[in-house]
C-alpha positions in Angstrom: -40.5 99.5 110.1 -37.5 98.3 111.8 -34.8 96.1 110.4 -32.1 94.4 112.2 -28.8 94.1 110.4 -25.7 92.8 112.2 -26.8 93.7 115.6 -28.0 97.2 114.6 -31.5 98.2 114.2 -32.4 100.5 111.4 -35.6 102.5 111.5 -36.7 103.5 107.9 -39.1 106.3 109.2 -36.3 108.0 111.2 -34.0 107.9 108.2 -36.6 109.3 106.0 -37.5 112.1 108.5 -33.8 112.9 109.0 -33.3 112.9 105.2 -36.2 115.3 104.8 -35.0 117.6 107.5 -31.5 117.5 106.0 -32.9 118.5 102.6 -35.0 121.3 104.1 -32.0 122.5 106.1 -29.9 122.4 103.0 -32.5 124.4 101.0 -32.7 127.0 103.8 -28.9 127.2 104.0 -28.7 127.6 100.3 -31.4 130.4 100.3 -30.3 132.3 103.4 -26.6 131.6 104.0 -25.0 130.3 100.8 -26.5 133.1 98.6 -25.2 136.0 100.7 -21.8 134.3 101.2 -21.6 133.8 97.5 -22.6 137.4 96.9 -19.9 138.6 99.4 -17.4 136.3 97.7 -18.4 137.7 94.2 -18.1 141.3 95.5 -14.7 140.5 96.9 -13.6 138.8 93.7 -14.9 141.9 91.7 -13.1 144.2 94.1 -9.8 142.3 93.7 -10.2 142.2 89.9 -10.8 146.0 89.9 -7.8 146.5 92.1 -5.6 144.4 89.8 -6.9 146.3 86.7 -6.3 149.6 88.5 -2.8 148.5 89.4 -2.1 147.4 85.8 -3.4 150.8 84.5 -1.2 152.6 87.0 1.7 150.4 85.9 1.1 151.3 82.3 0.8 155.0 83.1 4.1 154.9 85.1 5.7 153.0 82.2 4.5 155.6 79.8 5.7 158.5 82.0 9.1 156.8 82.3 9.3 156.6 78.5 8.3 160.2 78.2 10.9 161.3 80.7 13.5 159.3 78.9 12.5 160.9 75.6 12.6 164.4 77.2 16.0 163.6 78.7 17.3 162.4 75.3 15.9 165.6 73.7 17.5 167.8 76.4 20.8 166.1 75.7 20.5 166.7 72.0 19.5 170.3 72.6 22.5 170.9 74.9 24.8 169.2 72.4 23.5 171.4 69.6 23.9 174.5 71.9 27.5 173.5 72.6 28.2 173.0 68.9 26.5 176.3 68.1 28.7 178.1 70.6 31.8 176.4 69.2 30.8 177.5 65.7 30.1 181.0 66.9 33.4 181.1 68.7 35.2 180.0 65.5 33.3 182.6 63.4 34.2 185.3 65.9 37.8 184.2 65.8 37.8 184.3 62.0 36.2 187.7 62.1 38.8 189.1 64.6 41.6 187.7 62.4 40.1 189.2 59.3 39.6 192.6 61.0 43.2 192.4 62.3 44.5 191.6 58.8 42.4 194.4 57.3 43.7 196.8 59.9 47.3 195.7 59.3 46.8 196.1 55.5 45.3 199.6 56.1 48.3 200.6 58.4 50.7 199.2 55.8 49.0 201.1 52.9 49.0 204.3 55.1 52.7 203.8 55.9 53.5 203.3 52.2 51.5 206.4 51.2 53.3 208.4 53.9 56.7 207.0 52.8 55.8 207.9 49.2 54.8 211.4 50.2 58.0 211.9 52.3 60.0 210.6 49.3 58.3 213.1 47.0 59.0 215.9 49.5 62.6 214.8 49.8 62.9 214.6 46.0 61.3 218.0 45.6 63.6 219.5 48.3 66.6 217.8 46.6 65.6 219.3 43.3 65.2 222.7 44.8 68.6 222.4 46.4 70.1 221.1 43.2 68.6 224.0 41.3 69.8 226.5 43.8 73.2 224.9 43.8 73.3 224.9 40.1 72.5 228.6 40.0 75.1 229.1 42.7 77.7 227.1 40.8 76.9 228.8 37.6 77.2 232.2 39.3 80.6 231.2 40.8 81.7 229.7 37.5 80.8 232.9 35.8 82.6 234.9 38.5 85.7 232.8 38.0 86.5 231.8 34.7 88.0 228.5 35.4 89.4 225.9 33.3 87.7 222.6 33.0 89.6 220.9 35.8 88.9 223.6 38.3 85.2 223.7 37.2 84.9 219.9 37.8 86.7 220.3 41.2 84.4 223.1 42.1 81.2 221.1 41.1 82.4 218.1 43.1 83.2 220.3 46.1 79.7 221.7 46.0 78.1 218.3 45.6 80.1 217.0 48.6 78.9 220.1 50.6 75.4 219.3 49.7 75.9 215.6 50.6 77.3 216.6 54.0 74.5 219.1 54.6 71.9 216.5 54.4 
């Protein structure tokens, strides 16, 4: 069947045959070419999606590690600050201990010196008493040897007291 339209002849059997061959070719392409190409595309899409997911997981891990490192750094700073404060407190305590020990030692030396002074004073007083006693005996013996009047006795006592004062 052939139709003539505007100077062209159209053959209906050829069109039908070509349409049938085109549909068979299309079915064959769909079965043998389009399916594998689509499978390859699907595999590629899955691979890219997996890579993106893996990259996001790595990014989350890195972010978590950075946060942990920042927390550790913060904790290390706090620890070092507390160590410095502890060292300062220990230094202050040792300073106070040294000052207290020095004060106690000074007090002990002062007490020791006061005791030594008191002992020396007692020795001096005892020695003075002994001298006064011996001088009294000596004066009494001299007074007895010389019977002096009151003025001479007083002069004699003052002379002996002056001698004792010069003898010290």
